[in-house]
N, C-alpha and C positions, 0 to 999 in steps of 0.2 A: 796976875799977871806973868809969873815964873812958868805959868804953867797954860795960858796962850800962844806964850814963845816956843815953848817944849812942842806942841802940838803943828805949831806954824812952822817947826823945824822939820816934824816927822811929816806935813803935808810936802814938802818943798823937797824933801828925801826920798821920797814917796817919787813926785813929781820927777825929780832927776832920774831917780831908776827907771821910770818908765819911759821916756826920752831915750835915755842910753838902749832900754832894752828894744825901743820903737827904731831905734836907729840899725842897729842890730840885725832888726829882720826887715828893713828894707833895702839894707847893703848886702845881708842875703838874698832877699829876693831878687836885687841887679845884677849881682854873682849869676843865679839860677837866669835872667831872663839872657844876658851875653850868651851863655852855652849854648842857649838855645838859638839865639840869633845865628851863631857861631854853626850849629846844625843843618838849620835851612839853609843858608848860604851852602854849604857844603854840598847837602842834598839839591840847591839849585844848580849847584856845577856840573852836578850828577847827571841834571838833565839833562841838561843843555848837553853834553859831552853823548847822551845817550842819543839825543836829536842829533848830534851830526853823524854817528856809528851809524842811524837808523837810514839817513841820506846817502852817508856812503854806502850802505848796503844794499838800497833802492837803484844807487847809480851800476854798481856791481853786477846786479843783477837784471836791467835793464843790457847792463852789455854784453850778458851771457846770453840773452833774449833774444838781442840782435844777430849775434855770432853764431846761436844753431837757426837763426832763420836764413842767415847768407850760406850756411852748411847744407842747409835742408833745400837750399836751390842750386845750390850747385852741385847737390846729390841726386837731384829731378835732371839735371844738364845731361849730366853724366851718366844715368842710367838711360833717356835719350837715345846720347851715341852710341852707349853700350847696344839699344832696343836694334839701331839704326845697320850700325856696323856686324852685328848677328842677322841679320835679315841680307843686307849686302853681301854678304859670305854665303850666307844658303841660296842666295840666286845664281850666284856665279858655282858651286857645286850642283847646280841641277843641269 
């Protein structure tokens, strides 16, 4: 009977140790998961910020293209006016 009691005590002790070890492992895994979740959230925020930066850059490029188009049109008009002025002066000199 004493032998059986000791065997049962040993089994229960091992089960307790196993439960404690399992609990510690689960807690460790939970902490690692929380860390991964935090990293993923940070990466999501970075991706979102990069998206905003890309949008802002696109808007800036479009503004630059529009300004360049307007400048080209003004340069074309100025070239036309200078050409007419030169022609007028040439005609007057003759």
